[in-house]
TIMI-2910 file (N, C-alpha, C, CB; in pm, 1 decimal, decimal comma, always signed):
<rs>
+----------+----------+----------+----------+----------+----------+----------+----------+----------+----------+----------+----------+------+
!      n_x !      n_y !      n_z !     ca_x !     ca_y !     ca_z !      c_x !      c_y !      c_z !     cb_x !     cb_y !     cb_z ! resn !
+----------+----------+----------+----------+----------+----------+----------+----------+----------+----------+----------+----------+------+
!  -1632,2 !  +2643,3 !   -821,6 !  -1617,5 !  +2509,2 !   -751,1 !  -1719,7 !  +2472,3 !   -643,7 !  -1485,2 !  +2504,2 !   -686,2 !  Met !
!  -1763,4 !  +2362,5 !   -654,2 !  -1871,3 !  +2257,1 !   -550,3 !  -1785,4 !  +2184,7 !   -464,0 !  -1969,8 !  +2130,1 !   -636,1 !  His !
!  -1834,8 !  +2198,2 !   -341,2 !  -1827,3 !  +2103,2 !   -272,0 !  -1917,1 !  +2018,2 !   -226,1 !  -1783,5 !  +2133,4 !   -204,2 !  Asn !
!  -1869,6 !  +1912,0 !   -182,2 !  -1916,6 !  +1754,4 !   -154,5 !  -1865,5 !  +1656,0 !    -75,6 !  -1914,3 !  +1688,3 !   -255,4 !  Val !
!  -1956,8 !  +1729,2 !    +71,5 !  -1857,2 !  +1680,9 !   +172,3 !  -1755,5 !  +1711,9 !   +214,9 !  -1825,4 !  +1601,6 !   +159,8 !  Gly !
!  -1694,3 !  +1846,9 !   +229,9 !  -1644,6 !  +1942,1 !   +310,2 !  -1500,3 !  +1891,1 !   +170,1 !  -1640,6 !  +1915,6 !   +526,5 !  Gly !
!  -1544,7 !  +1863,7 !    +18,8 !  -1404,5 !  +1847,6 !    -40,9 !  -1461,2 !  +1944,0 !   -211,7 !  -1343,7 !  +1627,1 !    -55,8 !  Ile !
!  -1335,0 !  +2035,7 !   -251,1 !  -1376,7 !  +2094,6 !   -306,0 !  -1372,7 !  +1982,5 !   -469,4 !  -1310,6 !  +2229,6 !   -274,8 !  Arg !
!  -1515,1 !  +1973,7 !   -546,3 !  -1516,6 !  +1882,9 !   -662,0 !  -1422,2 !  +1885,4 !   -737,4 !  -1610,1 !  +1894,4 !   -736,9 !  Arg !
!  -1379,6 !  +2018,5 !   -782,7 !  -1308,3 !  +2090,1 !   -900,9 !  -1200,8 !  +2131,6 !   -848,2 !  -1376,5 !  +2204,2 !   -969,1 !  Leu !
!  -1107,4 !  +2092,8 !   -903,0 !   -968,8 !  +2176,9 !   -865,6 !   -881,3 !  +2247,5 !   -999,5 !   -856,4 !  +2059,3 !   -786,1 !  Ile !
!   -778,1 !  +2344,6 !   -951,2 !   -704,9 !  +2369,3 !  -1051,2 !   -651,4 !  +2306,2 !  -1070,7 !   -652,6 !  +2440,4 !  -1062,9 !  Gly !
!   -526,3 !  +2341,3 !  -1167,1 !   -401,4 !  +2277,4 !  -1230,9 !   -279,9 !  +2245,4 !  -1112,1 !   -340,1 !  +2390,1 !  -1353,2 !  Ile !
!   -250,3 !  +2323,0 !  -1027,4 !   -165,5 !  +2352,7 !   -915,0 !   -173,2 !  +2206,7 !   -836,2 !   -222,5 !  +2492,5 !   -822,9 !  Lys !
!   -387,7 !  +2235,6 !   -828,1 !   -382,9 !  +2180,4 !   -717,8 !   -416,7 !  +2015,2 !   -763,1 !   -482,6 !  +2258,8 !   -615,1 !  Asp !
!   -406,8 !  +2002,4 !   -911,3 !   -433,5 !  +1893,5 !   -994,0 !   -286,6 !  +1820,5 !   -973,3 !   -479,7 !  +1938,8 !  -1156,8 !  Ala !
!   -172,2 !  +1875,5 !   -953,6 !    -46,4 !  +1866,2 !  -1022,6 !    +23,0 !  +1810,2 !   -843,7 !    +19,7 !  +2050,2 !  -1121,3 !  Ala !
!    -21,6 !  +1840,4 !   -755,6 !    -23,5 !  +1812,6 !   -583,1 !    -60,5 !  +1708,8 !   -564,1 !   -106,1 !  +1890,0 !   -490,7 !  Gly !
!   -164,0 !  +1733,4 !   -660,1 !   -268,8 !  +1590,1 !   -618,7 !   -209,0 !  +1443,2 !   -641,9 !   -415,4 !  +1587,9 !   -722,1 !  Tyr !
!   -187,1 !  +1413,2 !   -788,2 !   -177,0 !  +1325,5 !   -848,3 !    +31,6 !  +1325,3 !   -848,4 !   -283,9 !  +1348,8 !   -989,0 !  Thr !
!    +43,9 !  +1389,5 !   -800,2 !   +211,1 !  +1400,5 !   -760,8 !   +343,0 !  +1404,2 !   -883,9 !   +243,6 !  +1254,6 !   -667,0 !  Gly !
!   +245,1 !  +1465,7 !  -1010,3 !   +316,8 !  +1532,5 !  -1112,9 !   +338,9 !  +1626,0 !  -1110,9 !   +288,9 !  +1533,9 !  -1202,7 !  Leu !
!   +416,4 !  +1758,5 !  -1220,0 !   +418,3 !  +1851,9 !  -1258,8 !   +380,7 !  +1928,9 !  -1278,6 !   +433,1 !  +1854,6 !  -1291,5 !  Ser !
!   +323,4 !  +2042,2 !  -1264,0 !   +233,4 !  +2153,5 !  -1340,9 !   +286,7 !  +2108,0 !  -1486,0 !   +267,9 !  +2341,3 !  -1295,4 !  Val !
!   +383,3 !  +2150,9 !  -1576,5 !   +428,2 !  +2125,5 !  -1623,2 !   +421,6 !  +1975,9 !  -1761,6 !   +477,3 !  +2153,9 !  -1534,7 !  His !
!   +392,3 !  +1853,8 !  -1627,5 !   +357,3 !  +1757,8 !  -1712,7 !   +203,7 !  +1745,6 !  -1706,1 !   +430,3 !  +1632,4 !  -1681,2 !  Thr !
!   +138,6 !  +1791,8 !  -1642,6 !    -26,0 !  +1823,9 !  -1612,7 !    -51,3 !  +1907,3 !  -1752,0 !    -65,2 !  +1934,9 !  -1445,2 !  Val !
!    -19,0 !  +2002,5 !  -1749,8 !    -53,5 !  +2053,7 !  -1887,3 !     -6,6 !  +1998,8 !  -2008,4 !    -18,4 !  +2174,3 !  -1896,8 !  Tyr !
!   +106,8 !  +1919,9 !  -2021,5 !   +165,0 !  +1835,1 !  -2128,6 !    +28,0 !  +1729,4 !  -2192,3 !   +306,7 !  +1737,0 !  -2051,5 !  Ala !
!    -59,7 !  +1709,6 !  -1997,9 !   -107,5 !  +1533,2 !  -2051,9 !   -262,6 !  +1634,8 !  -2116,2 !   -148,9 !  +1347,1 !  -1860,1 !  Met !
!   -273,8 !  +1730,1 !  -2011,0 !   -386,6 !  +1775,9 !  -2088,5 !   -385,1 !  +1819,7 !  -2240,0 !   -430,8 !  +1878,6 !  -2021,4 !  Val !
!   -316,0 !  +1891,3 !  -2279,1 !   -307,9 !  +1878,8 !  -2422,5 !   -313,4 !  +1796,2 !  -2505,8 !   -237,4 !  +1907,9 !  -2454,7 !  Ser !
!   -249,4 !  +1672,2 !  -2483,5 !   -279,8 !  +1530,9 !  -2542,9 !   -375,6 !  +1488,5 !  -2527,4 !   -217,8 !  +1437,6 !  -2513,5 !  Gln !
!   -469,0 !  +1478,5 !  -2392,6 !   -628,8 !  +1439,5 !  -2370,1 !   -581,8 !  +1293,2 !  -2321,9 !   -753,2 !  +1445,5 !  -2530,4 !  Arg !
!   -459,5 !  +1292,4 !  -2214,3 !   -461,3 !  +1207,1 !  -2151,3 !   -475,9 !  +1201,0 !  -2012,6 !   -387,7 !  +1165,8 !  -2183,3 !  Arg !
!   -556,7 !  +1294,7 !  -1968,0 !   -562,3 !  +1312,6 !  -1828,2 !   -729,1 !  +1348,0 !  -1844,5 !   -444,8 !  +1440,1 !  -1756,2 !  Ile !
!   -844,4 !  +1355,1 !  -1759,2 !   -941,9 !  +1391,5 !  -1750,0 !   -968,8 !  +1531,0 !  -1707,7 !   -984,2 !  +1314,1 !  -1694,0 !  Pro !
!  -1015,7 !  +1595,7 !  -1800,4 !  -1026,3 !  +1721,8 !  -1741,9 !  -1184,3 !  +1862,8 !  -1765,1 !   -882,0 !  +1772,5 !  -1803,6 !  Tyr !
!  -1195,2 !  +1914,0 !  -1717,0 !  -1303,3 !  +2002,2 !  -1754,9 !  -1278,3 !  +2122,8 !  -1782,1 !  -1391,0 !  +2009,7 !  -1672,9 !  Val !
!  -1304,6 !  +2184,6 !  -1852,8 !  -1323,6 !  +2352,3 !  -1925,4 !  -1371,2 !  +2413,4 !  -1889,8 !  -1369,3 !  +2390,3 !  -2025,7 !  Lys !
!  -1377,7 !  +2537,4 !  -1802,2 !  -1497,1 !  +2590,8 !  -1752,8 !  -1419,2 !  +2748,9 !  -1860,3 !  -1528,0 !  +2588,1 !  -1532,4 !  Val !
!  -1519,4 !  +2772,0 !  -1936,8 !  -1438,2 !  +2899,1 !  -1989,7 !  -1301,5 !  +2850,6 !  -2069,2 !  -1392,1 !  +3002,0 !  -1852,8 !  Gly !
!  -1157,8 !  +2958,5 !  -2030,3 !  -1103,5 !  +2911,6 !  -2094,1 !   -997,7 !  +2896,0 !  -1968,4 !  -1089,7 !  +2972,6 !  -2222,2 !  Arg !
!  -1044,7 !  +2864,2 !  -1892,2 !   -992,8 !  +2750,2 !  -1713,3 !  -1031,3 !  +2623,6 !  -1755,5 !  -1102,6 !  +2781,2 !  -1524,9 !  Leu !
!   -870,9 !  +2565,6 !  -1719,8 !   -912,3 !  +2374,0 !  -1714,2 !   -943,6 !  +2365,0 !  -1564,6 !   -752,2 !  +2235,0 !  -1759,1 !  Val !
!   -984,3 !  +2275,1 !  -1540,0 !  -1014,5 !  +2232,7 !  -1383,4 !  -1051,4 !  +2105,8 !  -1417,7 !  -1136,1 !  +2317,0 !  -1289,1 !  Lys !
!  -1044,0 !  +2021,5 !  -1250,8 !  -1021,7 !  +1882,9 !  -1277,1 !  -1146,3 !  +1822,4 !  -1141,7 !   -823,1 !  +1835,3 !  -1256,8 !  Phe !
!  -1175,2 !  +1694,8 !  -1178,6 !  -1269,6 !  +1700,7 !  -1072,5 !  -1221,8 !  +1554,2 !   -992,4 !  -1442,6 !  +1709,7 !  -1134,5 !  Asp !
!  -1219,5 !  +1600,4 !   -916,8 !  -1099,9 !  +1512,4 !   -789,3 !  -1170,4 !  +1342,9 !   -812,4 !  -1131,6 !  +1590,2 !   -550,2 !  Val !
!  -1335,8 !  +1285,8 !   -816,8 !  -1387,6 !  +1219,2 !   -839,5 !  -1323,1 !  +1126,4 !   -974,9 !  -1492,0 !  +1281,0 !   -832,3 !  Ala !
!  -1311,3 !  +1161,3 !  -1063,8 !  -1265,2 !  +1144,3 !  -1193,4 !  -1092,7 !  +1126,8 !  -1206,7 !  -1320,4 !  +1270,7 !  -1272,3 !  Leu !
!  -1029,0 !  +1213,5 !  -1108,0 !   -882,7 !  +1199,6 !  -1087,1 !   -855,5 !  +1065,4 !  -1024,6 !   -825,5 !  +1314,2 !   -996,8 !  Leu !
!   -950,6 !  +1039,5 !   -900,7 !   -948,8 !   +927,8 !   -901,7 !   -959,2 !   +797,0 !   -935,8 !   -963,7 !   +934,6 !   -875,7 !  Asp !
!  -1057,9 !   +797,1 !  -1016,8 !  -1042,5 !   +723,2 !  -1114,8 !   -955,7 !   +672,6 !  -1209,1 !  -1092,4 !   +749,8 !  -1152,3 !  Thr !
!   -906,5 !   +726,5 !  -1288,5 !   -825,0 !   +802,7 !  -1346,6 !   -644,0 !   +712,3 !  -1308,9 !   -862,7 !   +974,2 !  -1276,7 !  Trp !
!   -677,9 !   +757,8 !  -1178,1 !   -516,9 !   +685,9 !  -1100,1 !   -614,7 !   +520,6 !  -1109,9 !   -451,8 !   +769,7 !   -854,4 !  Ile !
!   -688,3 !   +475,6 !  -1028,5 !   -708,1 !   +372,5 !  -1049,4 !   -652,5 !   +260,1 !  -1168,9 !   -807,5 !   +395,4 !  -1043,0 !  Lys !
!   -748,4 !   +391,0 !  -1267,2 !   -686,8 !   +294,5 !  -1391,8 !   -575,3 !   +271,8 !  -1448,2 !   -727,3 !   +312,7 !  -1486,6 !  Gln !
!   -509,2 !   +368,6 !  -1447,0 !   -396,6 !   +347,5 !  -1466,8 !   -253,4 !   +292,1 !  -1368,5 !   -391,5 !   +446,6 !  -1512,5 !  Asn !
!   -305,8 !   +214,4 !  -1292,5 !   -221,1 !   +140,0 !  -1128,9 !   -175,1 !     +9,0 !  -1218,5 !   -361,7 !    +80,5 !   -942,8 !  Thr !
!    -54,6 !     -1,7 !  -1240,2 !     +5,5 !   -128,5 !  -1261,8 !    +28,7 !   -220,1 !  -1140,7 !   +128,2 !   -105,8 !  -1324,5 !  Val !
!    -20,7 !   -296,3 !  -1138,2 !    -25,5 !   -445,7 !  -1018,1 !    +67,9 !   -481,5 !  -1060,9 !   -141,1 !   -575,3 !  -1009,1 !  Met !
!   +120,9 !   -533,9 !   -922,5 !   +273,8 !   -589,3 !   -946,6 !   +245,1 !   -756,5 !  -1000,6 !   +382,1 !   -582,4 !   -772,8 !  Pro !
!   +345,5 !   -808,5 !  -1044,4 !   +349,6 !   -947,0 !  -1099,8 !   +272,6 !  -1025,9 !   -935,0 !   +552,0 !  -1004,0 !  -1156,4 !  Met !
!   +224,9 !  -1166,7 !   -961,4 !   +243,6 !  -1237,7 !   -879,6 !   +357,8 !  -1325,7 !   -859,1 !   +159,1 !  -1282,6 !   -881,8 !  Pro !
!   +414,7 !  -1347,1 !   -751,0 !   +537,3 !  -1448,8 !   -709,4 !   +548,8 !  -1559,7 !   -794,6 !   +523,4 !  -1510,2 !   -567,4 !  Gln !
!   +615,3 !  -1624,9 !   -844,7 !   +626,6 !  -1794,5 !   -957,6 !   +706,5 !  -1839,0 !   -838,2 !   +737,1 !  -1806,4 !  -1162,3 !  Arg !
!   +629,2 !  -1978,5 !   -791,5 !   +700,5 !  -2029,2 !   -692,8 !   +792,6 !  -2106,8 !   -760,7 !   +626,5 !  -2097,4 !   -595,0 !  Arg !
!   +931,5 !  -2173,0 !   -749,5 !  +1026,1 !  -2264,4 !   -817,7 !   +971,4 !  -2394,8 !   -808,5 !  +1166,0 !  -2262,4 !   -760,4 !  Pro !
+----------+----------+----------+----------+----------+----------+----------+----------+----------+----------+----------+----------+------+
</rs>
């Protein structure tokens, strides 16, 4: 793991689940479906925090503007 500004850049599956608010099971399922960005380190699955932040922003659904009557 590499520290950038005091923050670990690569985190494990449990930390990624906590960071995203998803269950560990859901994160594993999303990895197997390639629906979430991840890094393979040998047989380990790691997550780049910057890529998770980008992924969260890309998957954010903004509210519709209110219609005026």
